[in-house]
N, C-alpha and C positions, 0 to 999 in steps of 0.2 A: 702569606708566603708568596713571594714573587714567582711568576712563571717566566719561561724563556721562549714562549711561543714565537715562531718565526725567526729566532736567533740561531746563529751558527757558532758552535764552540769547537775548539781544538783541545784535546787532552793528550799529553805525552805520557809515556809510561803506562798506557791504558790497557795493556793486555791482562793485568792481574792486580790484586791488592787494592790499594787506595785509588790508583788510576782507574781501574775497572769500576769500582764503586762510584767514583765521581762521574764517569760517563753514564752509568746507569741512573744516577740521581738527576743529571741534567736531562737525560732522555725522558724521565718520568715527569719532568716539569715542562716538557714541550720543545726542548732544543733539538736541533739537527747537529750531529756530533761526528767530528773527524777523530778517529782513534789512531794514535801514532805510537809505535813501539819498535824497538830494535829487533824484536823477535817477530818477523813477518808472519810466519805460520800461526803463531799463537794469537796474534792480534786479529788475524783473519777469522780464526775460530771464535774469538771473543765477540767480534762483530756479528757473526751469524747467531750466536747465542743471545745477544742483546736485542737484535732486530732481524728476525728471520727473513723479512721481506727485502731488506737492504735499502729501503726507501729513506730511512732517517739516520743511517750509519754509513760511514765511509772509512774503511780500515786501510792504513798505509804503513809500510815499513820505513822507519826513520831512526837514525842515530843522532840524537840531539847534539852530540859533539861535532857533528859536521853541519856547518851552516847551510850548505846547499841542500841538504836533506830536510832540514827544518823548513827552508823556503819552499821546497817542493810540497811538503805536507800542507803548508798554508795555501799555496796555489791550488792544490787539489780541492780543498774545501771551497775556495772562492770560485773556482771553475764550476764546481758541481752546484753550488747554491747561491753564488753571486755576492757573498759578503762574509765577514768574520766579525763577531761581536765579543767573543770570550776566548781567552787562552789560559789553559791550566798547565803550567810548566811543572809537571810532577816527576818526570823521569829522573832517577838517581841511582847511584851505586855506592857501595861501601867495601872496605877491606880492613878488617881489624888487625892493625899492626902497631906496635909501640913506635915512638918517635925514631929511635936509632935503627929500627928495622924497616922503616918506610923508604923504599928505594925510589929512584926517580920515575920509573915506569908506573908504579902504583900511585904516586903523588900526581903525576900528569893525568892519568886516566880519570881519577876521581874528580879532580878540578875541571877537567875537560867536560865531563858530563854534568856534575852538580852545580858548577858555577858558570863556566863558559856556555854550557848548554842552555842554561836559563837566559843568559845574555842573548843567544841566538833566538830563542823563543820570543823574548820581549821585543827585540828589534824587528824581526820579521812579522810578528803579529801587529805591532804598532803601524808598520808601513801599509798593512792591509786593512786596518780599521778606518773606514771612511766616515763613520758617524759616531765616533767615540767608542768606548768599549771597556772591558775589565780584564785585567791580567792578574792571575793568582799563582804564586809560586809556592811549592812545598818546601819548607825549611825543616827545622828540627830543634828540639830543646837543647841539642848539642851545640847550637849556635851561641848560647849564653851559659850553659852548664856543661862544659866539655867532659867527655867520657875518656878515661884513661885507656890507652891502646887504640884510639880511633883518631890519630893525628890528622890525617888528610881529610877525613870526613868532617871532623870538627871545624877545620879551617875552611872547608868549602861552604859549610852552612853559615859560619860567621860572615864570610865574604858575601854570601847571598843576601843577608840582611842589608848590608850597605848598598848593594846593587839595587835592591827593590826600592829603598828610600830615594836613591838618586833618580831612578826611572820615574818614580811617582812625581817628583818635583818637575822633571823635564817634560813629561808627557801630559801633565794636567791641562796645559793649554789646548791640547787636541781632544780633550774630553775623555782621556784614557786614565783609568784608575789602576794602580799597581799595589798589591798587598801580598803579604806572606802569612801562611799558616805554619805554626810550629807544633807538629804532633809530638806527643810523648811516645810511649811504647804501644805499638799497634799489633794486633794479632795477624801478622803477615809473614811471608816466607823469610824476609830479612831479619825478623825478630824471633824466629822459631827457637833459636838457641836459648832464649830467655823464657818465652811463653810456654814452650813444650817441655821444659826441664823442670820437674817438680821443685827441686831445691832452689834453683835460680828464680823461678816464678814466685815462690813463697817469700823470698828475701826482697824482691823488687815490689811485690804487691803490698808489703808492709810499709812502703814509702809512698803509696798512692792513696790519698784520702778517699777517692771514689771506690776503692776496693776491687777494681777490675781493670783489665787491659782494654784499650780502645778496640773497637771493631772498625774495619775500613769504612763502613757506612757512617760512623760517628764523624770521621774526618771529612768525608764527602759532603755531608750536610753543612759543615763549616765553610768549606770551599764554595759550595753553591750559594751560601749567604753572601760571601764577599763578592761573588761574581754577579749578584742580583741587584735589582733596583732598591732593595731594602737597605743596601749598604752604599747608597748613592753618595753619601758624604764621608765615606771612609776611604782614605787614600794614604799610602805610605805607612800603613799600620802593620803591626805584628800581632797576630791573634794566636794565643797559646791554647792548645787543646790537649791537655795531659792529665786530666782528672785531678788536678791539684798537686801533681808530683813535685813541681818546682816552686810551689808557693811557700813551702817551709817543711820542717820535719814534723810529721804527725805524732801526737802523744800516744803511748801504748794504750790499748783498750783496757778499761777497768775490768776487774773480775766481776763475775756474777751476771745475771740477766741484764740485757740492755734496759736502761732506764731505772734500774734499781739503785738505791743509795746505801752506802755502808755506814 
């Protein structure tokens, strides 16, 4: 398992959920981490919880939809530690509305954060990476298996895939790799309406061969892999982490004890 000793990472959407778990994973592997989140108070608290000394964590408030705020987060890390090696563009939002009920404001906000926000992260991080680096974006299985009633979110994640592939091609000459992780359903605040509802949870779990929902740490480890030297030859890739949910429709479990024959 590769370490990140001496390397500096920026993680957006780092105050909770997958973003927080990713920051924690990178810290455990030796990285110095800039935590960025739109909720300044929460990201400050997260920073104190992850590193009470403040020596290895820097928490900053940033809305990724604002290019200048992303640039400021990148600059804060470079000023503090002199470099940037990893950028995890995780921050994202959703709003579940059918196509005909998705108004212009909802559409704009979701694409501003989920798509344009990742563009800001890629560009500002690439400009700061002097010795190559790794950029990992958080996509979704909605990118290729759209969910009814999530029009803007589906579109933002589909567009993200094309953005990542384009960036991977264009930044390779600078030694920068760009990849995307597509999580399935993760036990976070954004998925609580499924995970915490017994009826919804049972219906969805029946479609997941792994038999469980992902935990944030499951996705964090995938992100850390793509950001590490272990993935040095992985560029422009989509890594799906969904417990097999989109691989196909699982067959019903046979009756009787596991392994028995009828």
